[in-house]
C-alpha atoms as an extended CHARMM CRD file, in Angstrom:
* protein
*
       200  EXT
         1         1  MET       CA            -12.0680000000      -13.1530000000       31.4590000000  PROA      1               0.0000000000
         2         2  LYS       CA            -12.7030000000      -10.8300000000       28.5420000000  PROA      2               0.0000000000
         3         3  THR       CA            -10.3400000000      -11.0000000000       25.5720000000  PROA      3               0.0000000000
         4         4  LEU       CA             -8.2340000000       -8.0690000000       24.4010000000  PROA      4               0.0000000000
         5         5  LEU       CA             -6.5960000000       -8.2870000000       20.9810000000  PROA      5               0.0000000000
         6         6  HSD       CA             -3.4670000000       -6.1210000000       21.1670000000  PROA      6               0.0000000000
         7         7  VAL       CA             -2.8680000000       -5.2120000000       17.5200000000  PROA      7               0.0000000000
         8         8  GLY       CA              0.6050000000       -4.1350000000       16.4320000000  PROA      8               0.0000000000
         9         9  CYS       CA              1.8100000000       -4.7260000000       19.9620000000  PROA      9               0.0000000000
        10        10  GLY       CA              5.5200000000       -4.3000000000       19.2930000000  PROA      10              0.0000000000
        11        11  ALA       CA              7.3500000000       -5.0350000000       22.5390000000  PROA      11              0.0000000000
        12        12  SER       CA              4.4170000000       -3.7490000000       24.6240000000  PROA      12              0.0000000000
        13        13  ARG       CA              2.0720000000       -5.8360000000       26.7080000000  PROA      13              0.0000000000
        14        14  ILE       CA             -1.2820000000       -5.2160000000       28.3500000000  PROA      14              0.0000000000
        15        15  GLY       CA              0.3540000000       -3.1270000000       31.0690000000  PROA      15              0.0000000000
        16        16  GLN       CA              1.1940000000       -0.5030000000       28.4550000000  PROA      16              0.0000000000
        17        17  THR       CA             -2.3340000000       -0.2350000000       27.0310000000  PROA      17              0.0000000000
        18        18  THR       CA             -5.0460000000        1.5820000000       29.0260000000  PROA      18              0.0000000000
        19        19  ALA       CA             -6.1810000000        1.7700000000       32.6340000000  PROA      19              0.0000000000
        20        20  GLY       CA             -9.4250000000        0.0530000000       31.6520000000  PROA      20              0.0000000000
        21        21  PHE       CA             -7.6040000000       -2.9670000000       30.2590000000  PROA      21              0.0000000000
        22        22  ASN       CA             -5.6060000000       -3.2840000000       33.4770000000  PROA      22              0.0000000000
        23        23  ASP       CA             -8.4440000000       -3.9050000000       35.9340000000  PROA      23              0.0000000000
        24        24  GLY       CA             -7.7780000000       -7.6520000000       36.1620000000  PROA      24              0.0000000000
        25        25  SER       CA            -10.6850000000       -8.7270000000       33.9470000000  PROA      25              0.0000000000
        26        26  TRP       CA             -8.8570000000       -8.9590000000       30.6120000000  PROA      26              0.0000000000
        27        27  SER       CA             -6.6840000000      -11.6050000000       28.9810000000  PROA      27              0.0000000000
        28        28  GLU       CA             -4.4070000000      -10.4560000000       26.1510000000  PROA      28              0.0000000000
        29        29  ILE       CA             -3.6760000000      -11.8570000000       22.7060000000  PROA      29              0.0000000000
        30        30  ARG       CA             -0.7820000000      -10.0490000000       21.0280000000  PROA      30              0.0000000000
        31        31  ILE       CA             -0.5510000000       -9.7910000000       17.2230000000  PROA      31              0.0000000000
        32        32  ASP       CA              2.3100000000       -8.1300000000       15.3620000000  PROA      32              0.0000000000
        33        33  ILE       CA              3.8730000000       -8.1920000000       11.9040000000  PROA      33              0.0000000000
        34        34  ASN       CA              7.3650000000       -8.4570000000       13.3900000000  PROA      34              0.0000000000
        35        35  GLY       CA              8.2060000000      -11.8690000000       14.8370000000  PROA      35              0.0000000000
        36        36  LEU       CA             11.0880000000      -10.3510000000       16.7990000000  PROA      36              0.0000000000
        37        37  ASN       CA              8.4550000000       -8.9550000000       19.1910000000  PROA      37              0.0000000000
        38        38  SER       CA              7.3840000000      -12.5280000000       20.1400000000  PROA      38              0.0000000000
        39        39  PRO       CA              3.6580000000      -11.9870000000       19.5350000000  PROA      39              0.0000000000
        40        40  ASP       CA              1.0940000000      -14.7420000000       20.0440000000  PROA      40              0.0000000000
        41        41  ILE       CA              0.1420000000      -14.3090000000       16.3740000000  PROA      41              0.0000000000
        42        42  ILE       CA              2.4260000000      -13.0600000000       13.5930000000  PROA      42              0.0000000000
        43        43  GLY       CA              0.2380000000      -11.2120000000       11.1560000000  PROA      43              0.0000000000
        44        44  ASN       CA             -0.6450000000       -8.0330000000        9.3440000000  PROA      44              0.0000000000
        45        45  MET       CA             -3.6080000000       -5.9900000000       10.5900000000  PROA      45              0.0000000000
        46        46  THR       CA             -5.0040000000       -5.9490000000        7.0380000000  PROA      46              0.0000000000
        47        47  ASP       CA             -5.3450000000       -9.7640000000        7.1890000000  PROA      47              0.0000000000
        48        48  MET       CA             -6.0710000000      -11.1140000000       10.6620000000  PROA      48              0.0000000000
        49        49  SER       CA             -7.4860000000      -14.3800000000        9.3300000000  PROA      49              0.0000000000
        50        50  ALA       CA             -5.8590000000      -16.2120000000       12.2520000000  PROA      50              0.0000000000
        51        51  VAL       CA             -8.4140000000      -14.4710000000       14.5000000000  PROA      51              0.0000000000
        52        52  HSD       CA            -11.9680000000      -15.7980000000       14.2840000000  PROA      52              0.0000000000
        53        53  SER       CA            -14.8290000000      -13.4480000000       13.4730000000  PROA      53              0.0000000000
        54        54  GLY       CA            -16.6230000000      -12.1340000000       16.5520000000  PROA      54              0.0000000000
        55        55  SER       CA            -14.1130000000      -13.7260000000       18.9020000000  PROA      55              0.0000000000
        56        56  VAL       CA            -12.7060000000      -10.7930000000       20.8850000000  PROA      56              0.0000000000
        57        57  ASP       CA            -14.2370000000       -8.2810000000       23.2760000000  PROA      57              0.0000000000
        58        58  ALA       CA            -11.9110000000       -5.3740000000       22.5260000000  PROA      58              0.0000000000
        59        59  ILE       CA             -8.9840000000       -4.2380000000       20.3940000000  PROA      59              0.0000000000
        60        60  PHE       CA             -6.1480000000       -1.9190000000       21.3520000000  PROA      60              0.0000000000
        61        61  SER       CA             -4.0670000000       -0.4030000000       18.5520000000  PROA      61              0.0000000000
        62        62  SER       CA             -1.3880000000        2.1420000000       19.4270000000  PROA      62              0.0000000000
        63        63  HSD       CA              0.4470000000        3.9600000000       16.6380000000  PROA      63              0.0000000000
        64        64  ASN       CA             -0.1750000000        1.3340000000       13.9730000000  PROA      64              0.0000000000
        65        65  ILE       CA             -2.6550000000        2.6180000000       11.4210000000  PROA      65              0.0000000000
        66        66  GLU       CA             -0.3170000000        5.3940000000       10.2620000000  PROA      66              0.0000000000
        67        67  HSD       CA              2.0660000000        2.6610000000        9.0340000000  PROA      67              0.0000000000
        68        68  LEU       CA             -0.4750000000        1.5560000000        6.4240000000  PROA      68              0.0000000000
        69        69  TYR       CA             -0.9080000000        2.9510000000        2.9440000000  PROA      69              0.0000000000
        70        70  SER       CA             -4.0660000000        5.0610000000        2.7470000000  PROA      70              0.0000000000
        71        71  HSD       CA             -5.9680000000        2.4580000000        0.7330000000  PROA      71              0.0000000000
        72        72  GLU       CA             -5.2030000000       -0.1920000000        3.3820000000  PROA      72              0.0000000000
        73        73  VAL       CA             -6.6800000000        1.7030000000        6.3260000000  PROA      73              0.0000000000
        74        74  GLN       CA            -10.3080000000        0.7560000000        5.6790000000  PROA      74              0.0000000000
        75        75  VAL       CA             -9.2270000000       -2.8570000000        5.0850000000  PROA      75              0.0000000000
        76        76  ALA       CA             -7.5090000000       -2.9700000000        8.4790000000  PROA      76              0.0000000000
        77        77  LEU       CA            -10.3540000000       -1.2740000000       10.3290000000  PROA      77              0.0000000000
        78        78  ALA       CA            -12.8330000000       -3.6290000000        8.6600000000  PROA      78              0.0000000000
        79        79  GLU       CA            -10.7300000000       -6.4870000000       10.0680000000  PROA      79              0.0000000000
        80        80  PHE       CA            -10.9530000000       -4.8600000000       13.5100000000  PROA      80              0.0000000000
        81        81  HSD       CA            -14.7320000000       -4.6960000000       13.0830000000  PROA      81              0.0000000000
        82        82  ARG       CA            -14.9210000000       -8.3320000000       11.9130000000  PROA      82              0.0000000000
        83        83  VAL       CA            -13.0790000000       -9.9130000000       14.8380000000  PROA      83              0.0000000000
        84        84  LEU       CA            -15.0070000000       -7.9900000000       17.5150000000  PROA      84              0.0000000000
        85        85  ASN       CA            -18.0990000000       -9.5620000000       19.0190000000  PROA      85              0.0000000000
        86        86  SER       CA            -21.3880000000       -7.6730000000       18.8380000000  PROA      86              0.0000000000
        87        87  GLN       CA            -20.7120000000       -5.8010000000       22.0980000000  PROA      87              0.0000000000
        88        88  GLY       CA            -17.0480000000       -5.1960000000       21.3010000000  PROA      88              0.0000000000
        89        89  PHE       CA            -15.0990000000       -1.9880000000       20.8910000000  PROA      89              0.0000000000
        90        90  CYS       CA            -11.7320000000       -0.7690000000       19.6660000000  PROA      90              0.0000000000
        91        91  VAL       CA             -9.3660000000        1.7950000000       21.1460000000  PROA      91              0.0000000000
        92        92  ILE       CA             -6.9930000000        3.4170000000       18.6550000000  PROA      92              0.0000000000
        93        93  THR       CA             -4.3190000000        6.0350000000       19.1090000000  PROA      93              0.0000000000
        94        94  CYS       CA             -2.2550000000        7.5950000000       16.3260000000  PROA      94              0.0000000000
        95        95  PRO       CA             -0.4400000000       10.8520000000       15.4880000000  PROA      95              0.0000000000
        96        96  ASP       CA             -2.5020000000       14.0140000000       15.0850000000  PROA      96              0.0000000000
        97        97  ILE       CA             -1.3170000000       15.3620000000       11.7550000000  PROA      97              0.0000000000
        98        98  GLN       CA             -3.0520000000       18.7000000000       12.3020000000  PROA      98              0.0000000000
        99        99  SER       CA             -1.0230000000       19.5690000000       15.4150000000  PROA      99              0.0000000000
       100       100  VAL       CA              2.1910000000       18.2640000000       13.8320000000  PROA      100             0.0000000000
       101       101  CYS       CA              1.6330000000       20.3780000000       10.7200000000  PROA      101             0.0000000000
       102       102  ALA       CA              1.2400000000       23.4640000000       12.8980000000  PROA      102             0.0000000000
       103       103  LEU       CA              4.9270000000       23.0070000000       13.7980000000  PROA      103             0.0000000000
       104       104  VAL       CA              5.8630000000       22.3780000000       10.1680000000  PROA      104             0.0000000000
       105       105  ALA       CA              4.1090000000       25.6310000000        9.2340000000  PROA      105             0.0000000000
       106       106  GLN       CA              6.4330000000       27.3480000000       11.7350000000  PROA      106             0.0000000000
       107       107  ASP       CA              9.4270000000       25.8420000000        9.8690000000  PROA      107             0.0000000000
       108       108  LYS       CA             10.1900000000       23.4590000000       12.7680000000  PROA      108             0.0000000000
       109       109  LEU       CA             10.2900000000       20.2490000000       10.7220000000  PROA      109             0.0000000000
       110       110  LEU       CA             13.5550000000       19.0690000000       12.3090000000  PROA      110             0.0000000000
       111       111  ASP       CA             13.2490000000       20.7460000000       15.7170000000  PROA      111             0.0000000000
       112       112  PRO       CA             12.4570000000       18.4210000000       18.6420000000  PROA      112             0.0000000000
       113       113  ALA       CA              8.7100000000       18.4470000000       19.3670000000  PROA      113             0.0000000000
       114       114  TYR       CA              9.1610000000       16.3550000000       22.5100000000  PROA      114             0.0000000000
       115       115  ILE       CA             11.6040000000       13.9820000000       24.1830000000  PROA      115             0.0000000000
       116       116  SER       CA             10.6130000000       10.3040000000       24.1660000000  PROA      116             0.0000000000
       117       117  PRO       CA             12.3180000000        7.2960000000       25.7910000000  PROA      117             0.0000000000
       118       118  ALA       CA             13.9050000000        6.7810000000       22.3510000000  PROA      118             0.0000000000
       119       119  GLY       CA             15.2510000000       10.3400000000       22.3170000000  PROA      119             0.0000000000
       120       120  PRO       CA             14.1300000000       13.5990000000       20.6780000000  PROA      120             0.0000000000
       121       121  ILE       CA             11.1780000000       13.3230000000       18.3040000000  PROA      121             0.0000000000
       122       122  ALA       CA             10.8410000000       15.9410000000       15.5430000000  PROA      122             0.0000000000
       123       123  PRO       CA              7.7880000000       16.6020000000       13.3590000000  PROA      123             0.0000000000
       124       124  ILE       CA              9.4860000000       14.7440000000       10.4870000000  PROA      124             0.0000000000
       125       125  ASP       CA              9.5800000000       11.5930000000       12.6590000000  PROA      125             0.0000000000
       126       126  ILE       CA              5.8760000000       11.8960000000       13.4550000000  PROA      126             0.0000000000
       127       127  LEU       CA              4.9780000000       12.4710000000        9.8130000000  PROA      127             0.0000000000
       128       128  PHE       CA              7.1720000000        9.8650000000        8.1230000000  PROA      128             0.0000000000
       129       129  GLY       CA              8.4470000000        7.4940000000       10.8060000000  PROA      129             0.0000000000
       130       130  HSD       CA             11.1540000000        7.3440000000       13.4560000000  PROA      130             0.0000000000
       131       131  ARG       CA             14.3700000000        8.0440000000       11.5630000000  PROA      131             0.0000000000
       132       132  PRO       CA             16.8510000000        6.3140000000       13.9240000000  PROA      132             0.0000000000
       133       133  SER       CA             14.7970000000        3.0880000000       13.8960000000  PROA      133             0.0000000000
       134       134  MET       CA             14.5800000000        3.1000000000       10.1080000000  PROA      134             0.0000000000
       135       135  ALA       CA             18.2890000000        3.9040000000        9.7910000000  PROA      135             0.0000000000
       136       136  GLN       CA             18.9670000000        0.7250000000       11.7920000000  PROA      136             0.0000000000
       137       137  GLY       CA             16.9520000000       -1.2650000000        9.2440000000  PROA      137             0.0000000000
       138       138  ASN       CA             13.5280000000       -1.3890000000       10.9260000000  PROA      138             0.0000000000
       139       139  LEU       CA             11.4590000000       -0.1880000000        7.9840000000  PROA      139             0.0000000000
       140       140  PHE       CA              8.2880000000       -1.3860000000        9.7160000000  PROA      140             0.0000000000
       141       141  MET       CA              8.5380000000        2.0220000000       11.4300000000  PROA      141             0.0000000000
       142       142  ALA       CA              7.8210000000        3.9920000000        8.2350000000  PROA      142             0.0000000000
       143       143  HSD       CA              4.6200000000        6.0610000000        8.2230000000  PROA      143             0.0000000000
       144       144  ARG       CA              2.5730000000        6.0310000000        5.0170000000  PROA      144             0.0000000000
       145       145  THR       CA             -0.5850000000        7.9590000000        5.9170000000  PROA      145             0.0000000000
       146       146  GLY       CA             -1.9800000000       10.2800000000        8.5600000000  PROA      146             0.0000000000
       147       147  PHE       CA             -5.1500000000       11.4080000000       10.2880000000  PROA      147             0.0000000000
       148       148  THR       CA             -6.8980000000       14.3950000000       11.7350000000  PROA      148             0.0000000000
       149       149  GLU       CA             -9.6750000000       13.9600000000       14.2750000000  PROA      149             0.0000000000
       150       150  LYS       CA            -12.2670000000       14.4980000000       11.5150000000  PROA      150             0.0000000000
       151       151  THR       CA            -10.8110000000       11.9060000000        9.1300000000  PROA      151             0.0000000000
       152       152  LEU       CA            -10.2970000000        9.3080000000       11.8730000000  PROA      152             0.0000000000
       153       153  ILE       CA            -13.9220000000        9.5820000000       12.9560000000  PROA      153             0.0000000000
       154       154  ALA       CA            -15.1270000000        9.3480000000        9.3440000000  PROA      154             0.0000000000
       155       155  THR       CA            -13.0140000000        6.2840000000        8.5910000000  PROA      155             0.0000000000
       156       156  LEU       CA            -14.2730000000        4.4080000000       11.6540000000  PROA      156             0.0000000000
       157       157  GLN       CA            -17.8600000000        5.2280000000       10.7340000000  PROA      157             0.0000000000
       158       158  GLU       CA            -17.3470000000        4.1860000000        7.1110000000  PROA      158             0.0000000000
       159       159  VAL       CA            -16.3490000000        0.6450000000        8.1150000000  PROA      159             0.0000000000
       160       160  GLY       CA            -19.3480000000        0.2420000000       10.4120000000  PROA      160             0.0000000000
       161       161  PHE       CA            -18.4240000000        1.3950000000       13.9010000000  PROA      161             0.0000000000
       162       162  MET       CA            -21.7260000000        2.6930000000       15.1960000000  PROA      162             0.0000000000
       163       163  THR       CA            -20.6780000000        5.0050000000       18.0330000000  PROA      163             0.0000000000
       164       164  VAL       CA            -17.3610000000        6.8560000000       18.0670000000  PROA      164             0.0000000000
       165       165  ALA       CA            -15.7160000000        9.0280000000       20.7090000000  PROA      165             0.0000000000
       166       166  THR       CA            -12.4370000000       10.8740000000       20.2240000000  PROA      166             0.0000000000
       167       167  MET       CA             -9.8550000000       12.7830000000       22.2010000000  PROA      167             0.0000000000
       168       168  LYS       CA             -7.3440000000       15.1860000000       20.6980000000  PROA      168             0.0000000000
       169       169  ARG       CA             -4.1620000000       16.0420000000       22.6140000000  PROA      169             0.0000000000
       170       170  PRO       CA             -2.2580000000       18.7420000000       20.6740000000  PROA      170             0.0000000000
       171       171  GLN       CA              0.4020000000       18.9630000000       23.3710000000  PROA      171             0.0000000000
       172       172  HSD       CA              1.1550000000       15.2670000000       22.8000000000  PROA      172             0.0000000000
       173       173  PHE       CA              0.5510000000       15.3740000000       19.0030000000  PROA      173             0.0000000000
       174       174  ASP       CA             -1.7980000000       12.4060000000       19.2240000000  PROA      174             0.0000000000
       175       175  LEU       CA             -5.4050000000       11.3660000000       18.6800000000  PROA      175             0.0000000000
       176       176  TRP       CA             -7.4240000000        8.7700000000       20.5800000000  PROA      176             0.0000000000
       177       177  ALA       CA            -10.5670000000        7.1430000000       19.2410000000  PROA      177             0.0000000000
       178       178  LEU       CA            -12.9690000000        4.5810000000       20.6390000000  PROA      178             0.0000000000
       179       179  GLY       CA            -15.4520000000        2.8650000000       18.3480000000  PROA      179             0.0000000000
       180       180  THR       CA            -18.1990000000        0.4140000000       19.2870000000  PROA      180             0.0000000000
       181       181  LYS       CA            -19.4660000000       -2.3070000000       16.9850000000  PROA      181             0.0000000000
       182       182  SER       CA            -23.0770000000       -1.7770000000       18.1070000000  PROA      182             0.0000000000
       183       183  ALA       CA            -24.7520000000        1.5330000000       18.8570000000  PROA      183             0.0000000000
       184       184  VAL       CA            -24.4780000000        2.5250000000       22.5230000000  PROA      184             0.0000000000
       185       185  SER       CA            -25.8210000000        5.3790000000       24.6110000000  PROA      185             0.0000000000
       186       186  GLU       CA            -23.9440000000        8.6070000000       25.2080000000  PROA      186             0.0000000000
       187       187  ALA       CA            -23.5080000000        7.5470000000       28.8350000000  PROA      187             0.0000000000
       188       188  LYS       CA            -21.9530000000        4.2320000000       27.7980000000  PROA      188             0.0000000000
       189       189  ILE       CA            -19.5040000000        5.7190000000       25.2940000000  PROA      189             0.0000000000
       190       190  GLN       CA            -18.4490000000        8.2940000000       27.8880000000  PROA      190             0.0000000000
       191       191  GLU       CA            -17.9570000000        5.5160000000       30.4450000000  PROA      191             0.0000000000
       192       192  LEU       CA            -15.7260000000        3.6210000000       28.0150000000  PROA      192             0.0000000000
       193       193  ALA       CA            -13.7960000000        6.7610000000       27.1030000000  PROA      193             0.0000000000
       194       194  LYS       CA            -13.1910000000        7.5320000000       30.7740000000  PROA      194             0.0000000000
       195       195  ALA       CA            -11.8280000000        4.0110000000       31.3000000000  PROA      195             0.0000000000
       196       196  HSD       CA             -9.5980000000        3.9180000000       28.2300000000  PROA      196             0.0000000000
       197       197  PHE       CA             -8.5430000000        7.4490000000       27.2650000000  PROA      197             0.0000000000
       198       198  PRO       CA             -5.5390000000        9.0480000000       28.9560000000  PROA      198             0.0000000000
       199       199  LYS       CA             -6.2370000000       11.4990000000       31.7530000000  PROA      199             0.0000000000
       200       200  GLY       CA             -4.3930000000       14.4010000000       30.1840000000  PROA      200             0.0000000000
């Protein structure tokens, strides 16, 4: 079995990650800052010292890196890079600030952008964090930075990811990125993207 490190898992498990991680060949280790989510490891993604260097085959991180301060992002992604083995890769998804700001420019800061299982989500929630969750005391939900496709690619490359593929979904206001620790062919990165990026 290959090992998936599910970073910032929240209440989610491997079934809520990607199609590629649900082919029966992956075992999951869940790490989260909030012990209420019952992770295997309680920890911050900027210090994953409980995870040995080079010990995991892949990382999945969904809507986590925007919760960091800007100066912490490279620290966290360097930790991702450290714990991956030489053939490892990470899959990251986060808000697309460019598409969100297009709504803000139309003076729709508080208008619902879409309806989620948690209710209506407005641009202000995507930019700064889910207001109802924070109002209930869950300040882990605050957002402290943001990314465009260009800046996400650059940040992954700066910490040493050798090959990067991205997907931008303006209709969903999100970005997807896949970074490999070692350089891989165009065919290989496209194969990984097909397995792990959403279909639409």
